N, C-alpha and C positions, 0 to 999 in steps of 0.2 A: 678272469673273463668275461664275469658276468660285472667285477665293476667297472671295469673300464668300459663296457657297452652302456653302464647308466650312464656313465658319462660324458659319451660321447653322445647319448641323446639328450643330454642336459644341453650340450656346447650348442647343439642343432636346433633345440625348440628356443636357447636363446638369441641365438642368431635369427631365426625364423621370427621371431618377435620383434627381434629390432627392422629388421627388411620391412615387413608392414608397417610398422609404426614412422617407420623413412618415407614409406610411400603412403600411408597416411596424410601426414606431411606435406609430402612432393603434392598432393592431389588438391588438398585444401589453398595452396601457393598458386598453382594454375587455375586455380578457381578466383584468384584474387582476394580468397575470403579472410579476415583477419580474425581474432582468437574473439568467443566469446565474452560478454562484460564480467565482471567479478562481483557478484551483489551483496549486501548486507545485509539485516536481516531482523526483522521488527515483530516479536513475537503479540500475540492480540489476545487477550481469554475474553469473556462476559463473565461480567459479577450478578447477582441477582438484587435485581432490585430492593425486594421486600427485606433483605437482609442488608443491606450497604445505607440506603436512604433513611433519613428519618422524616419525620411530619413534615418537615417544610422542603422536605426534595433534597437535600442536601447528604454527606455523607456525611455517619455518625462515626464521635467520636472515636469509636474502637479504630476502625480503616482507619482514619487519620492517622491515627496513633502508630497504627503498624506500620505505615508506610511514610512516617514522618511529612507528610504533606503539607502542604503550604496552604495559602488562601488561595481560592481559584481565582481565574482571570475566563472572562470568555471571549467566544466567538462566535462571529457571525455569517456560517458558511452557506450555499445555494449554488446548485448543480443548473448546468445546460443542457439539452439533449432538445431532437424533436419530440410532438405529440409522440411519435411509434419507437423512442425512444432506437434512432440510428446508428446513434456515436456508438450506448452502450453495446447494441447487439455485433459492432465491430471490435465490444473489447477498449473502445475510450470512454474515457471519463472525463467532462471541462469544469472545474470546481472555480466556484471565484467566493474570496475569502476576508474577512477585514478582523485579527484580531483587537485587542483592548490594547490602549496604549501605543499601538503601533501608526504610523504615521503614512503607512502605504496599505494598496490593496495588494492582496498575494494573489495569482492564476496560475492554476496548474492545469497541467494536459497529463493523464497519464494513460496507457495501456496497458491490460493486463493479459497474461496467459494464465490459462489454469497447469498447472502442474500433476500429473500422474506417479501415484505409488511416489512421491516423493522423488522423482527424478527430474532435479533442478536443472541440471545440464540439459537434458534435452527439451525444457521451456525455454532455456538459455539458447542454447541451437537453433529452435524454431524460430526466436525472435533475431538472431545475429540473421536466417537467410532473410527475416524484413527488414531488414537494414539498421536494427545497433546490435553494432557492434563493440570491443571494447575502443576504437579508436572515438564515438563520440562523445564529448569533453561534454555535452548540453546535455543527458542526460543521464539518469542514476537508474540503476538493476537494486530491487528490494525484493527479498522474499516476506511476503505477509503471511506468519504460520500459526494459526488459530489453532482450536481445539483439537480438528482433527481433519483440516486438509492445509494446502500451503496454496499459493498463488504468488506468478511474479510480476510484479508490478515492475513498471520502467516508464520514469519522468518525468515530467520538464517543469520549474517554476519561472515564472517572470513576476515581476513587481512593478505596479505602477502611485507612482508617488500621489497623498492626498493632504487637502488643507483641513482634514476633522480636527487633528489635534490632540489623538487618539480615540474618541469617539466612535460607535460601534454601527454607526448608520452604513446602510451601504445606496448606491446609485439604484435608477429606477433599470427596470429589465433593459430597456433600451440602449441606455448606458453600460452598462456591463456587457454587455455582449460585444457592443462597437470594442468595447477594452480589448474583450477577448480573443474578435476576429483584427486585431491591427494587430497583437502579438502572436496571432497565429503559428508554432513552426510547423516547416514545409514537409515533416513527414506526416502532418494529420492533412494538412492542406492538400496534398495530392494522393492520399492513401490509398485508395480501390482505382482511382482513375482523376486525371486531373481535376483541381478544383472540387473533389467529394469533400472532403472536411468543411469547406470553407461555405461550400451550398447548404452542409446539415448546420452547419452551426449559424449562419444568416435565417435560419429555417426554424431556430430553438426559438425556447421557453425557461424560463426559472421553476427549477425544482425544490421547495423550500420556500423561504431561508428557515434555518432553524437556529437559533442560540443556543450554544454548547458551552458548558463550562468545564474550564480543565483545570485538573489539582496536578501540581509538580511532587515529588518527594524521590525517596532512594529504598533501594530495598536488596541485600546481598550485597553492595558493592555498585549495586544498579543504579542507573537513576531510569526511575518509575513515573509513568503518567495515570490518571485516574479519569476518565472524563465523563459526563453527565449529557447525554444529549437526548429532549425532552419532543421526538418525533410524533406527528400524527397516528392514531392508531389506524391498525388492517380497515376498523367501520366507520374512518374519517369526523367519528364524533366527537373524539376524545384525543388522550395523551399519552403513549408511549415512550418512557424513560428505560432508552437503553446506556449501560454503564458499562465502563470497559478500562482494564487494563493492561498496559501496555510497557515495553523495554526494548530498546534496539543493543544491536553488536555488532561488530564488523564480521565476526567471527564463528561460522556453524559449531562448531562441538559448547561454545560460549552459548551458545544461543538455544539447542538441542540441553543442555545440560540444567542450567535455571529453570527453559520451559517446564521441566519435568519436575521441579522444585517445586518451582510455586503454580502449580497445577495441585500438588498434593496440599501444601497449605494451605492455597484457598478450601481445597477442598473440604481439610480437616475442621475447618471454621466456618464452613455451612455458606462458604459464599459464591462457590464456582457454579455457573452454569455449564453445564457438559455439553455444549454444543456450540456450531460458527456460526458468524452472526457479518452481514458486511451492512455497514450503516450507509454505505451510498445507496445499496441495492434499494433497502427500504426507501430512502424519499424518493429514490425513481418511480418506484412503485405507489407511492402513497399520495403525491402532490402533484 
């Protein structure tokens, strides 16, 4: 009798769960809401500049050997926002970049969402409610996973050809802002009201530039990047070199497993800074 009751209860619970799932699906369909975006993952960890940089502010032979790093390439980067950082306050970052040996400027528009308690789906659902869903082929979703926190980044990249023949020069502030306005995506343009984003960008200025160095290498079967960003220090009188190692993967479990392994390896060598850092925020705060 008890066995029959247990089986009946299990069947009832299964049926109840199925009804709940179907009801939720019907509710989503009734609202016309698409599925959440599927993110990739980028693990980013800070390195101790006093341990991994030599007297010339280049990576030491030890770390270059550890990650089979190539010769560095330079990247010239600046961000655009108003004096009051109105774009950043709404979670938007607008970047203008020129890479060494590339014949185009790279324009990036990124919306960030904080991830609480590692609940990635909650952040994706919030983004969905604000217009970023799986049907949008223009934007890419990525979880930036640092030492202690995760951030959902949804970004759109644009390119503008240049005749610099690979040189690193950036155009004037006005010209760069004009390019960013010309390529401005609709979601940012009308973010909180009609033409809100356009107005903010029209009233923006450049933060930077910073000439960063990027080394490419490999570790544990993954492609890794190590970047050195010489950012103005907090006092505004010198330079603080931010060193970061990162890798990307499409799979959550791969990101999690390799992140733990990389943290342990860096910590054993005394290279790890056990803290989170956001280069974008430092530039917006210090320039």
